[in-house]
SERO-4910 file (N, C-alpha, C, O; in steps of 0.05 Angstrom, whole numbers):
BEGIN
 pado doro    nc1    nc2    nc3   cac1   cac2   cac3    cc1    cc2    cc3    oc1    oc2    oc3
  Met    A   -500     79    148   -520     63    135   -528     39    152   -511     26    164
  Thr    A   -554     34    153   -564     11    168   -556    -14    154   -557    -16    130
  Asp    A   -548    -34    170   -538    -59    158   -559    -81    160   -555   -102    172
  Arg    A   -583    -76    148   -604    -96    148   -596   -118    127   -584   -113    107
  Glu    A   -605   -142    133   -602   -163    113   -624   -159     92   -647   -152     99
  Ile    A   -616   -162     67   -636   -157     46   -637   -180     26   -618   -196     24
  Tyr    A   -659   -182     12   -663   -201     -9   -659   -186    -36   -670   -164    -39
  Ile    A   -644   -197    -54   -638   -184    -80   -646   -203   -102   -639   -227   -102
  Thr    A   -660   -192   -122   -667   -208   -145   -672   -190   -169   -675   -166   -166
  Asp    A   -673   -203   -193   -681   -188   -217   -709   -199   -225   -714   -223   -224
  Val    A   -726   -181   -233   -754   -188   -239   -762   -176   -266   -748   -160   -277
  Ser    A   -785   -185   -275   -796   -175   -300   -823   -162   -293   -841   -174   -282
  Val    A   -825   -136   -300   -849   -120   -294   -866   -119   -320   -857   -107   -340
  Pro    A   -890   -129   -319   -907   -128   -343   -919   -101   -348   -929    -88   -330
  Asn    A   -919    -92   -373   -933    -68   -381   -944    -72   -410   -931    -65   -429
  Gly    A   -967    -85   -411   -978    -92   -437   -960   -113   -450   -955   -134   -439
  Glu    A   -951   -107   -475   -934   -125   -489   -904   -122   -481   -888   -139   -489
  Val    A   -898   -102   -465   -871    -97   -456   -866   -111   -430   -882   -110   -411
  Gln    A   -843   -125   -427   -834   -136   -402   -809   -121   -394   -788   -122   -407
  Ile    A   -812   -106   -372   -790    -88   -363   -772   -102   -343   -781   -111   -322
  Ala    A   -747   -106   -350   -728   -117   -331   -724    -98   -309   -722    -73   -313
  Ala    A   -722   -108   -284   -718    -90   -261   -702   -104   -239   -703   -129   -236
  His    A   -687    -89   -224   -671    -99   -202   -687    -92   -176   -694    -69   -172
  Leu    A   -692   -113   -160   -709   -110   -136   -693   -118   -111   -679   -138   -111
  Ala    A   -696   -102    -91   -683   -108    -65   -702   -100    -42   -715    -79    -43
  Tyr    A   -703   -116    -21   -719   -109      2   -709   -124     27   -696   -145     25
  Pro    A   -716   -114     51   -707   -127     75   -718   -155     78   -741   -160     70
  Thr    A   -702   -173     89   -711   -201     93   -730   -203    117   -746   -221    119
  Ala    A   -727   -184    136   -744   -185    160   -773   -180    153   -779   -163    136
  Glu    A   -791   -194    165   -819   -190    161   -827   -162    168   -817   -151    188
  Gly    A   -845   -151    153   -854   -124    159   -866   -111    134   -867   -123    113
  Ile    A   -877    -87    138   -888    -71    116   -870    -47    112   -865    -32    130
  Tyr    A   -862    -43     87   -842    -23     81   -851     -4     59   -867    -12     42
  Leu    A   -841     20     59   -847     39     38   -832     30     12   -811     18     13
  Gly    A   -845     36    -11   -833     28    -37   -820     52    -50   -829     75    -48
  Ile    A   -797     47    -62   -781     67    -76   -774     58   -104   -765     36   -108
  Val    A   -780     75   -124   -771     69   -152   -745     84   -156   -743    108   -152
  Val    A   -725     70   -165   -698     81   -170   -695     83   -201   -697     63   -215
  Ile    A   -689    107   -210   -687    111   -239   -658    116   -247   -644    134   -237
  Gln    A   -649    100   -266   -621     99   -275   -611    124   -287   -626    142   -295
  Glu    A   -584    126   -290   -571    145   -306   -574    136   -336   -588    117   -341
  Ile    A   -560    150   -354   -560    141   -382   -546    115   -386   -546    104   -408
  Phe    A   -533    104   -365   -516     81   -368   -530     55   -362   -517     34   -360
  Gly    A   -556     55   -359   -571     31   -354   -572     24   -325   -562     38   -308
  Val    A   -585      1   -319   -586     -9   -291   -559    -24   -287   -558    -48   -287
  Asn    A   -538     -8   -284   -511    -19   -281   -504    -24   -252   -521    -22   -235
  Ser    A   -479    -30   -247   -471    -38   -220   -476    -15   -200   -482    -21   -177
  His    A   -473     10   -208   -478     32   -190   -507     34   -182   -513     37   -159
  Ile    A   -525     32   -202   -553     34   -196   -563     10   -180   -580     13   -162
  Arg    A   -552    -13   -186   -559    -37   -169   -550    -33   -140   -564    -39   -121
  Asp    A   -526    -21   -137   -516    -16   -110   -533      4    -96   -539      1    -72
  Val    A   -541     25   -109   -558     45    -97   -585     33    -88   -595     38    -66
  Thr    A   -596     16   -106   -621      2    -99   -618    -15    -74   -636    -15    -57
  Glu    A   -596    -29    -72   -592    -46    -49   -586    -30    -24   -594    -37     -2
  Arg    A   -572     -7    -27   -567     10     -4   -594     21      7   -597     24     32
  Ile    A   -612     29    -11   -638     38     -2   -653     16     13   -666     21     33
  Ala    A   -652     -8      2   -665    -31     16   -654    -35     44   -669    -41     62
  Lys    A   -628    -32     47   -616    -36     73   -625    -14     93   -623    -18    118
  Glu    A   -636      8     83   -646     29    101   -676     23    108   -688     38    124
  Gly    A   -687      1     97   -714     -6    105   -736      0     85   -758      7     92
  Tyr    A   -729     -3     59   -748      2     38   -749    -21     19   -730    -37     17
  Val    A   -771    -23      4   -771    -41    -20   -764    -24    -43   -779     -6    -51
  Ala    A   -741    -29    -55   -730    -12    -77   -729    -28   -103   -721    -51   -103
  Ile    A   -737    -15   -124   -737    -27   -150   -727     -8   -171   -735     15   -172
  Ala    A   -709    -18   -188   -697     -1   -210   -705    -13   -237   -693    -33   -246
  Pro    A   -725     -1   -250   -733    -11   -277   -713     -2   -298   -701     19   -296
  Ala    A   -710    -18   -319   -693    -11   -342   -709      8   -360   -726     -2   -375
  Ile    A   -703     33   -359   -719     52   -374   -711     52   -404   -724     66   -420
  Tyr    A   -690     38   -411   -684     34   -439   -694      7   -450   -686     -2   -471
  Gln    A   -712     -6   -436   -721    -33   -443   -733    -33   -471   -728    -53   -486
  Arg    A   -747    -13   -479   -759    -13   -506   -739     -9   -528   -744    -16   -551
  Ile    A   -716      2   -522   -696     10   -542   -673    -10   -542   -664    -19   -563
  Ala    A   -663    -16   -518   -639    -33   -516   -641    -51   -492   -630    -45   -471
  Pro    A   -656    -73   -494   -660    -91   -471   -633   -101   -461   -615   -109   -477
  Gly    A   -629   -102   -435   -605   -112   -423   -581    -93   -424   -559   -100   -415
  Phe    A   -585    -68   -433   -563    -50   -436   -553    -40   -408   -569    -32   -391
  Glu    A   -528    -42   -405   -514    -28   -382   -485    -24   -390   -474    -40   -405
  Thr    A   -474     -3   -380   -447      4   -388   -433     20   -366   -445     25   -345
  Gly    A   -408     28   -371   -393     44   -352   -393     73   -358   -413     84   -366
  Tyr    A   -370     87   -354   -369    116   -355   -348    127   -373   -338    150   -369
  Thr    A   -339    112   -393   -320    122   -412   -333    142   -431   -358    142   -432
  Pro    A   -318    158   -446   -330    176   -466   -348    161   -486   -369    170   -494
  Glu    A   -339    137   -493   -355    120   -512   -381    111   -499   -402    111   -512
  Asp    A   -380    104   -474   -404     96   -459   -424    119   -457   -448    115   -461
  Ile    A   -413    143   -453   -431    167   -451   -445    171   -478   -469    178   -478
  Glu    A   -431    168   -500   -443    173   -526   -466    153   -531   -487    161   -541
  Ile    A   -461    127   -526   -483    108   -531   -506    112   -512   -529    109   -519
  Gly    A   -500    120   -487   -521    125   -468   -539    149   -477   -563    148   -474
  Lys    A   -526    170   -487   -540    193   -497   -557    185   -522   -579    195   -525
  Glu    A   -546    168   -539   -560    160   -562   -587    146   -555   -607    151   -567
  Tyr    A   -586    129   -535   -610    115   -526   -629    135   -512   -653    134   -516
  Lys    A   -618    153   -497   -634    173   -483   -651    189   -503   -674    194   -499
  Asp    A   -638    196   -525   -652    212   -545   -674    197   -559   -690    210   -574
  Gln    A   -676    171   -556   -697    155   -568   -721    151   -549   -741    139   -557
  Thr    A   -719    160   -524   -740    156   -505   -763    176   -509   -758    197   -521
  Lys    A   -786    170   -499   -809    187   -500   -821    190   -472   -823    170   -458
  Ala    A   -829    214   -465   -840    219   -439   -864    200   -433   -866    190   -411
  Ser    A   -882    197   -453   -906    181   -448   -899    152   -442   -911    139   -425
  Glu    A   -879    141   -456   -871    113   -452   -856    110   -425   -860     91   -410
  Leu    A   -839    130   -418   -825    129   -393   -845    129   -370   -843    114   -351
  Leu    A   -865    147   -371   -885    148   -350   -902    123   -349   -909    114   -327
  Ser    A   -908    111   -372   -923     86   -372   -907     64   -359   -918     48   -343
  Asp    A   -881     62   -365   -865     41   -353   -860     45   -323   -859     26   -308
  Ile    A   -858     70   -315   -855     75   -286   -880     69   -271   -880     59   -249
  Gln    A   -903     76   -283   -929     70   -271   -932     40   -268   -942     30   -248
  Ala    A   -924     25   -289   -925     -4   -287   -907    -15   -264   -914    -34   -250
  Thr    A   -884     -2   -261   -866     -9   -239   -879     -3   -212   -876    -19   -193
  Ile    A   -892     19   -210   -906     26   -185   -928      6   -179   -931     -3   -157
  Asp    A   -943     -2   -200   -964    -21   -196   -953    -48   -187   -964    -62   -171
  Tyr    A   -929    -55   -198   -916    -80   -189   -909    -78   -160   -913    -97   -144
  Leu    A   -898    -55   -152   -891    -51   -123   -915    -54   -105   -915    -68    -85
  Lys    A   -937    -41   -113   -961    -40    -97   -973    -68    -94   -988    -73    -75
  Ala    A   -967    -86   -113   -978   -113   -111   -961   -131    -93   -969   -154    -88
  Gln    A   -938   -121    -83   -922   -138    -66   -932   -136    -37   -938   -114    -27
  Pro    A   -934   -158    -24   -947   -159      3   -932   -143     24   -944   -134     44
  Gln    A   -906   -139     20   -891   -125     41   -889    -94     36   -875    -80     51
  Val    A   -903    -84     15   -902    -56      9   -926    -41     21   -949    -49     17
  Lys    A   -920    -20     35   -941     -3     47   -957     10     25   -946     21      6
  Gln    A   -983      9     27  -1001     19      7  -1003     50      9  -1004     61     31
  Gly    A  -1005     63    -14  -1011     92    -14   -987    110    -11   -991    134     -9
  Ala    A   -963    100    -10   -940    117     -6   -916    106    -22   -902     87    -12
  Ile    A   -911    117    -45   -889    108    -62   -870    132    -66   -879    155    -71
  Gly    A   -844    127    -65   -825    148    -70   -809    142    -96   -811    120   -107
  Cys    A   -794    162   -105   -779    159   -129   -753    175   -126   -752    196   -115
  Ile    A   -731    163   -136   -705    176   -136   -692    170   -163   -692    148   -173
  Gly    A   -679    191   -175   -667    187   -201   -642    204   -204   -638    224   -190
  Phe    A   -624    195   -221   -598    207   -224   -592    212   -254   -599    196   -271
  Cys    A   -580    236   -259   -572    242   -287   -597    244   -304   -616    258   -296
  Phe    A   -599    230   -326   -624    230   -341   -647    220   -323   -669    229   -326
  Gly    A   -640    201   -305   -661    192   -287   -670    213   -268   -693    212   -258
  Gly    A   -654    234   -263   -663    256   -247   -684    273   -261   -703    282   -249
  His    A   -680    275   -288   -701    288   -304   -726    271   -304   -749    281   -301
  Val    A   -723    245   -309   -746    227   -310   -761    227   -283   -785    224   -282
  Ala    A   -745    228   -261   -758    229   -234   -776    254   -231   -797    252   -219
  Tyr    A   -767    276   -243   -784    301   -242   -810    296   -257   -831    304   -248
  Leu    A   -808    282   -280   -832    274   -294   -849    255   -278   -874    258   -276
  Ala    A   -836    235   -265   -851    215   -250   -865    228   -226   -885    217   -216
  Ala    A   -855    250   -216   -868    264   -194   -896    273   -200   -912    279   -182
  Thr    A   -903    273   -226   -930    281   -234   -950    258   -232   -974    262   -234
  Leu    A   -940    233   -227   -958    210   -224   -971    211   -196   -959    219   -176
  Asp    A   -996    203   -195  -1012    206   -171  -1000    190   -147  -1002    198   -124
  Asp    A   -988    167   -153   -977    150   -132   -952    160   -119   -945    152    -97
  Ile    A   -938    177   -133   -912    187   -122   -916    209   -102   -927    230   -108
  Lys    A   -908    204    -77   -912    223    -56   -886    238    -48   -888    260    -36
  Ala    A   -863    228    -56   -838    241    -50   -818    234    -72   -816    211    -81
  Thr    A   -803    254    -82   -784    251   -104   -758    263    -97   -757    285    -86
  Ala    A   -736    249   -104   -709    261   -102   -697    260   -130   -693    239   -142
  Ser    A   -692    284   -141   -682    287   -168   -653    297   -166   -648    319   -158
  Phe    A   -634    280   -175   -606    287   -174   -596    295   -202   -597    280   -221
  Tyr    A   -587    320   -204   -575    332   -228   -589    323   -254   -576    312   -272
  Gly    A   -615    328   -255   -630    322   -279   -628    344   -300   -640    365   -297
  Ala    A   -612    339   -320   -607    360   -341   -632    362   -359   -645    342   -365
  Gly    A   -637    386   -369   -657    391   -389   -685    395   -378   -703    399   -394
  Ile    A   -690    393   -352   -717    397   -342   -729    423   -351   -753    424   -357
  Ala    A   -713    444   -351   -723    471   -358   -724    476   -388   -736    496   -396
  Thr    A   -713    459   -404   -710    465   -432   -721    445   -452   -725    451   -475
  Gln    A   -728    420   -443   -736    399   -461   -752    378   -446   -754    378   -422
  Thr    A   -762    359   -462   -774    335   -450   -768    311   -468   -766    315   -492
  Pro    A   -766    287   -457   -760    264   -474   -780    260   -497   -805    259   -492
  Gly    A   -770    258   -521   -787    254   -544   -797    280   -557   -809    279   -578
  Gly    A   -792    303   -544   -800    329   -555   -826    339   -544   -841    324   -531
  Gly    A   -830    365   -547   -854    377   -536   -846    398   -516   -823    406   -514
  Glu    A   -866    408   -501   -861    428   -481   -842    418   -460   -843    395   -452
  Pro    A   -823    435   -450   -804    426   -430   -818    414   -405   -840    422   -398
  Thr    A   -805    395   -393   -815    382   -369   -823    401   -347   -842    396   -333
  Ile    A   -809    423   -345   -815    443   -324   -844    453   -326   -856    461   -306
  Thr    A   -856    452   -350   -884    462   -353   -904    443   -340   -927    450   -337
  Arg    A   -895    419   -332   -913    400   -319   -911    403   -288   -923    387   -274
  Thr    A   -896    422   -279   -893    426   -250   -920    428   -235   -922    417   -213
  Pro    A   -940    441   -246   -966    442   -232   -978    415   -226   -996    412   -209
  Glu    A   -970    394   -241   -981    367   -238   -968    352   -214   -978    331   -207
  Ile    A   -947    363   -203   -933    349   -181   -950    350   -156   -957    372   -147
  Gly    A   -956    327   -145   -974    326   -122   -961    321    -96   -974    324    -75
  Gly    A   -936    312    -96   -922    307    -71   -899    327    -66   -900    349    -76
  Thr    A   -880    318    -50   -857    335    -44   -834    327    -62   -830    303    -68
  Ile    A   -818    347    -71   -795    341    -88   -770    354    -77   -771    378    -68
  Tyr    A   -748    339    -77   -722    349    -69   -704    347    -94   -704    326   -107
  Ala    A   -691    369   -101   -674    369   -125   -645    377   -117   -641    396   -102
  Phe    A   -626    362   -128   -598    365   -120   -581    373   -145   -582    359   -165
  Phe    A   -566    395   -143   -551    404   -166   -522    412   -157   -518    423   -135
  Gly    A   -503    406   -175   -476    416   -171   -472    442   -186   -480    445   -209
  Met    A   -460    461   -173   -457    488   -185   -435    489   -206   -432    509   -219
  Glu    A   -420    467   -209   -401    465   -231   -410    446   -252   -393    436   -268
  Asp    A   -435    440   -253   -446    421   -272   -450    436   -299   -467    453   -302
  Ala    A   -434    428   -319   -434    442   -345   -460    438   -360   -467    453   -377
  Ser    A   -475    416   -353   -499    410   -367   -524    423   -355   -546    422   -367
  Ile    A   -521    436   -332   -544    449   -319   -535    476   -308   -526    478   -286
  Pro    A   -538    497   -325   -530    524   -316   -546    533   -292   -569    525   -288
  Pro    A   -534    549   -274   -548    558   -250   -574    572   -256   -593    570   -240
  Asp    A   -577    585   -279   -603    598   -284   -625    578   -289   -648    584   -284
  Gln    A   -618    554   -298   -639    533   -300   -647    522   -273   -670    516   -269
  Val    A   -628    520   -255   -635    512   -227   -654    533   -215   -673    526   -202
  Asp    A   -647    559   -220   -664    580   -209   -692    579   -221   -712    584   -207
  Ala    A   -693    572   -247   -720    571   -260   -737    548   -249   -761    551   -245
  Ile    A   -724    525   -243   -738    503   -231   -749    511   -204   -772    506   -197
  Glu    A   -732    523   -188   -740    532   -161   -763    552   -162   -782    550   -147
  Ala    A   -761    571   -181   -782    591   -183   -809    578   -191   -830    586   -182
  Glu    A   -808    558   -209   -832    545   -218   -845    529   -195   -869    528   -192
  Leu    A   -828    516   -180   -839    501   -157   -852    519   -137   -873    513   -126
  Glu    A   -839    542   -132   -850    562   -113   -876    574   -124   -896    577   -109
  Lys    A   -876    580   -150   -900    591   -163   -924    573   -160   -947    583   -156
  Asn    A   -919    547   -162   -941    528   -161   -946    516   -133   -961    497   -130
  Ser    A   -932    527   -113   -936    518    -85   -931    488    -82   -945    475    -67
  Val    A   -911    478    -96   -903    450    -93   -884    448    -70   -863    462    -70
  Pro    A   -889    431    -50   -870    428    -28   -843    418    -39   -842    398    -54
  His    A   -822    432    -33   -796    426    -45   -773    437    -29   -776    453    -11
  Lys    A   -749    427    -36   -724    439    -27   -703    435    -48   -700    412    -58
  Ile    A   -689    456    -56   -668    455    -75   -641    455    -61   -636    472    -44
  Phe    A   -624    436    -68   -597    435    -56   -577    442    -77   -576    430    -99
  Arg    A   -561    462    -72   -540    471    -90   -513    466    -77   -508    474    -54
  Tyr    A   -495    452    -91   -469    444    -80   -447    459    -95   -442    453   -118
  Asp    A   -434    477    -82   -411    491    -94   -388    472    -99   -382    454    -83
  Gly    A   -376    474   -122   -353    458   -129   -360    430   -140   -342    415   -147
  Ala    A   -386    423   -140   -394    396   -149   -401    397   -179   -413    415   -189
  Glu    A   -392    376   -193   -397    373   -221   -421    353   -225   -433    343   -206
  His    A   -427    348   -251   -448    329   -257   -439    301   -248   -416    294   -250
  Gly    A   -458    286   -237   -452    259   -228   -439    257   -201   -426    237   -195
  Phe    A   -441    278   -185   -426    279   -160   -434    258   -140   -418    252   -121
  Phe    A   -457    245   -143   -466    224   -124   -454    197   -131   -452    180   -113
  Cys    A   -446    193   -156   -438    167   -165   -409    161   -158   -391    174   -169
  Asp    A   -404    142   -141   -377    136   -132   -361    120   -152   -338    111   -146
  Gln    A   -372    115   -176   -357    102   -197   -349    122   -219   -337    114   -239
  Arg    A   -355    147   -215   -348    168   -234   -326    186   -224   -324    190   -200
  Ala    A   -311    197   -242   -289    215   -234   -299    240   -220   -285    253   -205
  Ser    A   -324    247   -226   -336    271   -214   -348    266   -186   -360    285   -175
  Tyr    A   -345    242   -176   -356    236   -149   -345    256   -128   -321    262   -128
  Asn    A   -363    266   -112   -356    285    -91   -367    276    -65   -391    279    -59
  Gln    A   -351    264    -48   -360    251    -23   -373    272     -5   -391    264     11
  Lys    A   -365    297     -6   -376    317     12   -406    322      6   -420    332     23
  Cys    A   -414    315    -18   -442    320    -27   -459    295    -25   -483    296    -32
  Ser    A   -448    272    -17   -463    247    -18   -471    237      9   -484    216     11
***
């Protein structure tokens, strides 16, 4: 990892009457950098997501992690106990795709207004539920590259109900990379195959990564399922 000095702060992103709390990090050196939206797991913008955001900034990006539970549970963040998982899922089930996309677009607009952000090229990366939301966010015009890590439910549902998120694949305008563990109990291999088939059918530039022996959450070094070989 590049050891750039970075500036770290928490900001408020306006979206109509909603003020979205977000963690922002970017290199201190003068320059113009690509912008990246980092989308949390079900556990909020916790220490892991803040660390990922800062690691991305050290690689030479302006990275921002909006609180996608802002409308439901402002300030929520937690760890990885069974109890934490249950409350995180409870909040996840209250989200709506339209609101998530609206809040992410507001975050993109905030990034584009920063003087050090390169115009016309925004990326997105998400983990767990954020991996699913990142797949949704890939349909936004500003998103040119997406990394979706173990996003459960893409092939079977969408936040708030309606047609599964996979049906929106034709709307993806950039490149998408999707990462899955083959021992992930929440994402059966046939769903990974379905996502890949839909991306191919719609000629979306993509690459699917399958990791044998990896469980859900394999990228998160604060979880028991962390797998260094896949990170």
